[in-house]
C-alpha positions as CSV (number, residue, x, y, z in Angstrom):
1,M,0.0,0.0,0.0
2,I,1.1,3.6,-0.7
3,K,-0.4,6.9,0.4
4,I,-1.0,9.9,-1.9
5,W,-2.5,13.2,-1.0
6,I,-5.2,15.4,-2.6
7,R,-5.0,19.1,-2.0
8,E,-8.6,20.3,-1.6
9,P,-9.8,23.7,-2.8
10,T,-9.9,24.8,0.9
11,G,-6.2,24.0,1.2
12,K,-6.8,21.0,3.3
13,Y,-4.8,17.8,2.4
14,E,-6.7,14.5,2.3
15,P,-4.8,11.1,2.2
16,I,-5.8,8.2,0.0
17,E,-4.3,4.8,0.6
18,I,-3.8,2.7,-2.6
19,P,-2.9,-0.9,-3.3
20,T,-0.1,-1.1,-5.8
21,D,-0.8,-4.6,-7.2
22,M,-4.1,-4.0,-8.9
23,G,-3.0,-2.1,-12.1
24,L,-5.4,0.8,-11.4
25,S,-5.1,4.3,-12.8
26,L,-5.0,7.4,-10.7
27,M,-8.3,8.3,-12.3
28,E,-9.9,5.1,-11.0
29,I,-8.5,5.8,-7.5
30,F,-9.9,9.3,-7.4
31,R,-13.3,8.1,-8.5
32,A,-13.3,5.3,-6.0
33,A,-12.5,7.9,-3.3
34,G,-15.5,9.9,-4.2
35,Y,-14.0,12.7,-6.3
36,F,-15.8,13.8,-9.4
37,I,-13.8,12.9,-12.6
38,P,-16.0,13.0,-15.7
39,A,-13.6,10.9,-17.8
40,T,-15.9,11.5,-20.9
41,C,-13.7,9.3,-23.1
42,G,-13.6,6.4,-20.7
43,G,-9.9,6.8,-19.9
44,I,-8.2,6.6,-23.3
45,A,-6.6,10.0,-23.3
46,L,-9.0,11.7,-25.7
47,C,-10.9,14.3,-23.6
48,A,-8.6,15.6,-20.8
49,T,-11.6,15.7,-18.4
50,C,-9.4,13.7,-15.9
51,L,-6.7,16.4,-15.8
52,V,-4.8,16.6,-12.5
53,K,-2.2,19.0,-11.3
54,I,0.9,17.5,-9.7
55,I,1.9,19.6,-6.6
56,S,4.7,17.3,-5.5
57,G,6.4,14.2,-6.8
58,S,6.1,14.5,-10.5
59,K,9.5,12.9,-11.1
60,R,8.3,9.8,-9.3
61,L,5.4,9.2,-11.7
62,P,5.6,6.9,-14.7
63,A,6.5,8.8,-17.9
64,P,3.6,10.0,-20.1
65,G,3.0,8.1,-23.3
66,D,2.5,9.6,-26.7
67,A,-1.3,9.7,-26.5
68,E,-1.1,11.7,-23.3
69,L,1.5,14.1,-24.5
70,E,-0.5,14.7,-27.7
71,M,-3.6,15.5,-25.7
72,L,-1.7,17.8,-23.2
73,D,-0.2,19.7,-26.1
74,T,-3.7,20.7,-27.3
75,L,-4.7,22.2,-23.9
76,P,-4.2,25.9,-22.9
77,L,-2.8,24.9,-19.4
78,P,-1.8,27.5,-16.8
79,P,1.7,27.2,-15.3
80,G,2.2,24.0,-13.4
81,N,2.8,20.3,-13.9
82,Y,-0.3,18.6,-15.3
83,R,-1.1,15.1,-16.4
84,L,-4.1,13.0,-17.4
85,S,-5.0,10.9,-14.4
86,C,-6.4,8.1,-16.6
87,Q,-2.9,7.6,-18.0
88,I,-1.0,7.3,-14.7
89,R,-0.8,3.7,-13.4
90,I,-0.2,3.3,-9.7
91,V,3.3,2.4,-8.8
92,E,5.1,2.2,-5.4
93,E,7.3,5.2,-6.3
94,M,4.2,7.4,-6.1
95,D,4.1,7.1,-2.3
96,G,3.8,10.6,-0.9
97,C,2.9,12.4,-4.1
98,I,0.5,15.3,-3.8
99,F,-2.2,16.1,-6.5
100,E,-4.8,18.7,-7.0
101,L,-8.0,18.3,-9.0
102,P,-9.5,21.1,-11.1
103,V,-12.4,22.8,-9.3
C-alpha cells in the first residue's frame, strides 16, 4: 500500500491509501475515493476531463506516453505540472505524491 495526498480547494490535504498490485489508474483511484472525474472518453486520453495538477512528486510518476503528450499539447494549461490521471498507473514510487484536481 502507498499513500498519496489530494489538496482540496480549501487548502486541506486528504490522504488516499492505494494498493499497488491491482493495475489501477490514478483516475480510478480518485473516482473510488468519491472525487468527481468526468472521464468522458472512458480513460483513453482523448478528452482531458481527468486532468490533474501534480503539486509534489512529478519525477516519481511513470513517464507520459505519446497519446497523453499529444492531448496535453492541445490544452491551454496554466503554469504548473499537469497530467491525465487516466494515463497514470499506480506504482510504489508514487508514495507521498500530492495532487490537485481542477475545481
